[in-house]
C-alpha positions in Angstrom: -0.2 -13.6 22.2 2.0 -11.1 24.1 3.1 -12.2 27.6 1.2 -9.0 29.5 -2.3 -9.0 28.7 -5.6 -6.4 29.7 -7.8 -7.2 32.1 -10.6 -7.8 29.3 -8.3 -9.8 26.9 -7.5 -11.7 30.0 -11.3 -12.9 30.4 -11.7 -12.9 26.8 -9.3 -15.7 26.2 -9.2 -17.5 30.0 -11.4 -20.1 28.7 -8.4 -21.8 27.2 -7.1 -23.0 30.8 -10.1 -22.6 32.8 -13.0 -23.6 30.8 -11.6 -26.7 28.8 -14.4 -28.6 27.5 -14.5 -32.0 27.5 -14.0 -34.7 24.6 -17.1 -35.8 22.7 -18.6 -39.7 24.0 -16.6 -41.2 20.9 -13.2 -39.4 21.3 -13.3 -40.4 25.2 -13.8 -43.7 24.2 -11.7 -44.1 21.8 -9.0 -42.4 24.3 -9.9 -45.1 27.0 -9.5 -48.2 24.5 -6.2 -49.3 24.5 -6.6 -52.6 23.1 -7.0 -53.1 19.2 -10.4 -52.1 17.6 -13.1 -54.5 16.6 -14.9 -53.9 13.5 -17.6 -52.3 15.4 -15.3 -49.6 17.4 -13.7 -48.8 14.1 -17.3 -47.8 12.6 -18.4 -45.9 15.7 -15.1 -44.1 16.1 -14.7 -43.0 11.9 -17.3 -40.4 12.5 -16.0 -38.4 15.3 -12.1 -38.1 14.7 -10.2 -35.1 15.7 -7.7 -33.9 13.2 -4.5 -36.2 14.0 -1.4 -33.9 13.8 0.8 -36.1 11.7 -2.0 -35.9 8.8 -1.6 -31.7 8.9 1.6 -31.8 6.3 1.6 -28.4 4.6 2.5 -28.0 1.1 3.1 -25.6 -1.3 -0.3 -25.1 -3.6 -0.1 -24.4 -7.2 -0.7 -20.6 -7.7 -2.7 -18.6 -10.2 -0.7 -16.0 -9.3 2.9 -15.0 -8.4 1.7 -12.5 -5.8 -0.2 -15.0 -4.0 1.6 -17.6 -1.2 -1.2 -19.7 -0.2 -0.6 -22.9 1.1 -2.9 -26.0 0.8 -3.2 -29.8 2.0 -3.6 -32.7 0.3 -7.0 -33.8 2.1 -8.1 -37.3 1.0 -11.9 -37.8 1.1 -12.8 -40.2 3.9 -13.3 -44.1 3.1 -15.2 -46.5 4.3 -12.3 -48.6 6.5 -12.1 -52.4 5.9 -12.9 -55.0 8.7 -10.0 -55.5 11.2 -8.1 -52.7 9.8 -6.7 -50.3 12.7 -7.9 -46.8 12.2 -5.9 -43.4 13.1 -8.2 -42.2 15.1 -8.3 -40.1 18.1 -6.4 -42.8 20.3 -3.2 -42.0 19.1 -3.1 -38.5 19.8 -2.3 -36.8 22.8 -4.7 -35.8 25.6 -4.9 -32.3 24.8 -5.1 -32.6 21.2 -9.0 -33.7 22.2 -9.9 -30.8 23.9 -11.1 -27.6 22.8 -8.3 -24.9 22.5 -10.9 -22.4 23.8 -14.5 -22.0 24.6 -17.3 -21.5 21.8 -18.5 -17.7 22.4 -21.9 -18.0 22.7 -23.3 -15.2 20.1 -25.8 -13.6 21.9 -23.3 -12.6 24.1 -21.5 -10.6 21.8 -22.5 -6.8 21.5 -22.7 -7.6 17.5 -23.3 -10.9 15.9 -19.7 -11.7 14.5 -19.3 -15.2 13.4 -15.2 -15.6 13.4 -13.3 -18.7 12.5 -10.8 -20.1 10.5 -9.7 -22.1 7.5 -9.7 -25.5 9.3 -8.2 -29.2 7.8 -10.7 -31.8 6.1 -8.1 -34.2 6.2 -9.3 -38.1 6.6 -13.0 -36.4 5.4 -15.1 -33.4 5.6 -16.8 -34.2 8.6 -13.6 -33.7 10.1 -13.8 -29.7 9.9 -16.5 -29.7 12.4 -14.3 -30.7 15.2 -11.7 -28.9 14.0 -13.8 -26.2 13.7 -14.9 -26.6 17.3 -11.4 -27.3 18.8 -10.3 -23.9 18.3 -13.8 -22.0 19.2 -14.7 -21.1 16.3 -18.6 -20.1 15.3 -17.4 -20.4 11.4 -14.9 -22.0 9.3 -13.8 -22.7 5.9 -12.3 -26.1 4.1 -11.3 -27.4 1.2 -14.1 -29.8 0.0 -11.6 -32.1 -1.9 -7.6 -32.5 -2.5 -6.6 -29.0 -4.2 -3.3 -30.5 -5.8 -5.0 -32.9 -8.2 -8.1 -32.5 -10.8 -9.4 -36.0 -10.4 -11.2 -36.6 -6.8 -13.4 -39.5 -5.6 -17.0 -38.3 -4.5 -17.5 -37.6 -0.4 -18.0 -41.0 1.3 -21.6 -41.6 2.4 -20.4 -42.2 5.8 -18.2 -38.8 5.7 -21.5 -36.9 4.3 -23.7 -38.3 7.0 -21.2 -37.6 9.7 -20.6 -33.5 8.7 -24.5 -33.2 8.9 -24.4 -35.0 12.3 -21.7 -33.1 13.7 -22.8 -29.6 12.6 -26.4 -30.6 14.5 -24.4 -31.8 17.5 -21.9 -28.6 17.5 -24.7 -26.4 16.6 -22.8 -24.9 13.2 -25.1 -23.6 11.0 -23.2 -24.4 8.2 -25.6 -22.6 5.2 -24.5 -19.3 7.2 -21.3 -19.6 8.5 -19.2 -22.3 6.6 -17.4 -20.9 3.7 -15.5 -23.7 1.4 -12.7 -22.3 -0.5 -12.4 -23.4 -4.3 -9.3 -25.0 -5.8 -6.4 -23.0 -7.3 -6.0 -25.0 -10.4 -9.4 -24.0 -11.3 -9.3 -20.6 -14.0 -12.9 -19.9 -15.1 -11.3 -17.2 -17.7 -9.1 -19.9 -18.7 -9.7 -19.4 -23.1 -8.7 -22.8 -24.2 -11.5 -25.0 -24.6 -10.2 -28.2 -22.7 -8.6 -26.8 -19.9 -12.0 -24.6 -19.7 -13.8 -27.5 -19.5 -11.5 -28.6 -17.2 -12.0 -26.0 -14.6 -15.6 -25.8 -15.3 -15.9 -29.4 -14.3 -14.2 -29.3 -11.3 -15.8 -26.0 -10.5 -19.3 -27.6 -10.6 -18.0 -30.9 -8.5 -17.3 -28.9 -5.6 -20.9 -26.7 -5.9 -22.5 -30.2 -6.1 -20.3 -31.1 -2.8 -21.7 -28.0 -1.5 -25.3 -28.9 -1.9 -24.9 -32.2 -0.5 -23.5 -31.0 2.7 -25.9 -28.2 3.2 -23.4 -25.3 2.6 -24.7 -22.2 0.4 -21.5 -20.3 0.3 -18.5 -21.3 -1.9 -15.5 -18.8 -2.5 -13.2 -18.6 -5.3 -10.7 -17.0 -7.2 -12.3 -15.4 -10.4 -9.2 -16.5 -12.5 -6.2 -15.1 -14.5 -6.4 -13.5 -18.2 -3.3 -15.2 -18.7 -2.6 -12.4 -21.3 -5.8 -12.3 -23.2 -8.2 -9.3 -23.2 -9.6 -8.3 -19.5 -13.3 -7.8 -21.0 -13.5 -10.9 -23.0 -11.6 -13.1 -19.8 -14.3 -11.6 -17.6 -17.2 -12.6 -19.9 -15.8 -16.5 -19.9 -15.9 -16.3 -15.8 -19.6 -14.9 -15.9 -20.8 -17.7 -18.8 -19.5 -20.2 -16.5 -21.1 -19.1 -13.4 -24.3 -18.8 -15.7 -23.9 -22.6 -16.7 -22.8 -23.7 -13.0 -25.8 -22.0 -11.9 -28.1 -23.8 -14.2 -27.0 -27.0 -12.9 -27.1 -26.2 -9.4 -30.0 -24.8 -7.3 -28.9 -23.3 -3.9 -25.3 -22.1 -3.6 -23.9 -18.7 -3.9 -20.9 -18.2 -6.0 -18.9 -15.7 -3.7 -16.3 -14.0 -5.7 -12.6 -13.3 -4.0 -11.3 -9.7 -4.4 -7.6 -10.3 -4.8 -4.7 -8.6 -3.9 -2.4 -9.1 -7.4 -2.7 -7.0 -10.3 -2.0 -7.0 -13.9 -3.6 -10.3 -15.1 -5.3 -11.3 -11.9 -9.2 -11.0 -12.4 -10.4 -9.3 -8.9 -7.9 -7.0 -7.5 -10.5 -4.3 -8.2 -14.2 -3.8 -7.6 -14.8 -2.7 -10.8 -13.8 -6.7 -11.9 -16.2 -8.0 -9.4 -19.0 -5.5 -10.8 -18.4 -6.6 -14.4 -18.7 -10.0 -13.8 -22.1 -9.9 -11.2 -23.6 -7.4 -14.1 -23.1 -10.6 -16.8 -24.7 -13.0 -14.6 -28.1 -13.6 -14.8 -29.1 -15.0 -11.5 -28.1 -12.4 -9.6 -29.3 -13.9 -6.2 -26.8 -17.0 -7.2 -23.7 -14.5 -6.9 -22.0 -12.3 -4.0 -18.3 -10.6 -3.2 -15.7 -11.6 -0.3 -13.7 -8.7 1.0 -11.3 -7.0 0.9 -8.0 -7.0 -1.1 -5.0 -4.5 -1.1 -5.2 -0.9 -2.7 -8.5 -0.1 -0.4 -7.8 1.1 3.0 -9.0 0.1 6.1 -7.2 1.5 8.9 -8.4 5.1 10.0 -11.9 5.0 10.3 -12.3 7.9 7.9 -10.2 5.4 5.1 -12.4 2.5 6.1 -15.9 4.2 5.6 -14.4 5.5 2.3 -13.5 2.0 1.3 -17.0 0.9 2.5 -18.6 3.8 0.2 -16.7 2.8 -2.9 -17.5 -0.8 -2.3 -21.3 -0.1 -2.3 -21.2 2.3 -4.9 -19.1 0.1 -7.3 -20.1 -3.4 -6.4 -23.5 -3.1 -4.0 -23.6 -3.6 -0.3 -26.0 -6.5 -0.9 -22.8 -8.8 -3.0 -21.0 -8.6 0.4 -21.4 -12.1 1.8 -18.0 -13.1 3.7 -14.3 -12.3 4.9 -10.9 -13.4 5.2 -9.9 -12.0 8.1 -5.8 -11.5 8.3 -3.1 -8.2 8.6 -0.6 -7.7 5.8 3.3 -8.1 6.3 3.0 -6.1 3.1 2.7 -2.5 3.0 -0.9 -0.4 1.5 -1.0 -1.2 -1.9 2.1 -2.7 -2.4 -0.5 -5.6 -4.3 1.3 -8.3 -2.5 -0.5 -11.3 -0.4 1.6 -12.0 2.5 -0.5 -12.7 5.7 0.5 -11.4 9.0 -1.2 -12.5 12.7 -4.0 -9.6 13.9 -2.4 -6.6 14.9 1.3 -7.3 14.0 1.3 -6.0 10.2 0.8 -3.1 7.9 -3.3 -3.1 8.7 -2.6 -3.0 12.5 -5.7 -3.2 15.0 -7.6 -0.3 14.3 -8.5 -1.9 10.9 -10.2 -4.7 12.6 -11.8 -3.0 15.4 -13.5 -0.8 12.1 -14.6 -4.3 10.7 -15.8 -6.2 13.8 -17.9 -3.0 15.1 -19.7 -2.2 11.7 -22.9 -3.2 11.5 -23.8 -4.1 8.1 -21.0 -7.1 8.6 -23.0 -8.6 11.4 -23.9 -12.5 10.6 -21.2 -13.0 8.1 -18.7 -15.8 8.0 -15.2 -14.0 9.1 -12.3 -16.4 8.1 -8.7 -16.1 9.7 -6.1 -16.9 6.9 -3.3 -16.0 9.5 -0.3 -17.9 10.0 0.2 -20.5 12.6 3.9 -22.0 12.1 6.1 -21.9 14.7 9.0 -23.7 15.7 9.3 -26.4 18.0 11.5 -27.3 20.7 14.0 -29.6 18.1 14.0 -26.9 15.6 11.2 -27.9 13.0 8.2 -26.4 12.0 4.6 -27.1 13.6 1.4 -26.0 13.6 0.1 -23.8 16.5 -3.7 -24.1 16.5 -3.8 -22.3 19.9 -2.7 -18.9 17.8 -6.4 -19.2 15.9 -8.0 -20.0 19.4 -6.4 -16.7 21.1 -6.9 -14.5 17.6 -11.0 -15.3 17.5 -11.0 -14.4 21.2 -9.1 -10.9 20.4 -11.2 -10.2 17.4 -14.7 -10.6 19.7 -12.6 -8.6 22.3 -12.6 -5.8 20.2 -16.6 -5.4 19.5 -17.8 -2.6 21.5 -13.9 -1.6 22.8 -13.0 1.9 22.8 -10.3 2.6 20.2 -9.1 5.1 22.4 -8.7 3.9 25.7 -5.5 3.1 27.5 -6.5 -0.8 26.9 -6.9 -0.8 23.0 -3.4 1.7 23.0 -1.5 -0.8 24.8 -2.8 -3.8 23.2 -2.0 -2.0 19.6 1.2 -1.1 20.8 2.5 -4.7 22.0 0.9 -6.2 18.9 2.9 -4.0 16.7 6.0 -4.4 18.4 5.7 -8.3 17.8 5.7 -7.7 14.0 8.0 -5.1 13.6 11.1 -6.8 12.4 9.2 -8.5 9.7 7.6 -5.5 8.7 10.8 -3.7 8.6 12.4 -7.1 6.3 9.6 -6.7 3.7 9.1 -2.8 3.5 13.1 -2.7 2.8 12.1 -5.6 -0.2 9.4 -3.3 -1.4 11.9 -0.2 -1.5 14.2 -1.8 -3.6 11.8 -3.4 -6.0 10.5 0.3 -6.0 14.0 1.7 -6.9 14.6 -0.9 -9.5 11.2 -0.2 -11.4 11.9 3.1 -11.5 15.7 2.8 -12.7 13.9 0.4 -15.5 11.3 3.2 -16.6 13.9 5.5 -16.6 15.9 3.6 -18.9 12.9 2.8 -20.9 12.0 6.3 -21.7 15.7 7.1 -22.8 15.9 4.4 -25.3 12.6 5.5 -26.7 13.6 9.1 -27.1 17.0 8.1 -28.4 15.4 6.1 -31.0 12.6 8.5 -31.7 15.7 11.2 -31.8 17.3 8.7 -34.8 14.0 8.4 -36.8 14.0 11.8 -37.0 17.6 12.0 -38.0 17.0 9.5 -41.0 14.0 11.5 -42.6 
């Protein structure tokens, strides 16, 4: 957030300092206790642990395509602690880590029912995602249901399963509507090789069953990659795997994510999503996520045109969820480089369009914006206050006049904040464009020369 803020935005994020909510009874008990935990204490603490900063190491995930730059965590499933063993709980975190960074907005107080959150950590067990979502003032959230760096994972521990359900009720999260787990980056349902296809399907089905055990209805995943094979055949394999998985489960809606890549990446066009859905037998069990590169959301007219295209090609009834982030890369560059809200090439007006579109009410909107910053020692740390502030920023756009001085000043400050990064990426894109043009010209000359030589020889 810029240092100078409008009166409306100040009010929207003032909860960060003035309305800090108290920690839960269990975390308060942990903070007050300095002696070694007894077995009974450990059992009590294990169900309400705020994410511990030290456990949030970031690692590069395996990529399905070169264009994507997603980072994930290795998030082990919670295990039942042994008697007498010290458990890393909130007793070792700083006081401020136990407090809410922003008070959750009561949806009924908004002009539109927009459920905004972020992809939070589930390190230590899926139940920790609930506290981590509440920690940033979220009304929706995403998580990984298991480690994204390996194929084989232990099942969700009964303690973590029970805690997820009880904490959902305690914090009044409607997980069946506003929780959007993200699938493994290892999984490619378009895989043609039988052994690898079976491995991908097993992992995919395992996630769907985890969703059902937790009461989660939406599951977001990357459709896959052709690996150079026929696009239509790859789409057919994805649909076949979905039909098989739907028959093996009963409630989860599989949400296809449209992608920023191109070439072998499935889902970079609305038509890909349409073609997969056409082959899915149970249409009530499939949906889509929005949006990817190549579709303009910036000006109101462009936004309406994009929505019209989506509705006619895919169908409005299939839109189930959103990932929210600005873009460091320019429009139609097919590069998935996430930027903070209002600082990238989309700009604040694109998000104003999204937040004020009636058809999007009630859907989970998950921030995928960067939260890394350099600490005083020069080391990179995660600052979740960024997410807390961005949630309030997006909520403040609901009903705001985009022609007002308030909106224009906010837009200008955020664009100035991201100017250097946009310039750097634009330069990269321009240089690549020049390089690609030269290659195309040389290739055309070679082909022309070869054709001429062939004609001479005859």
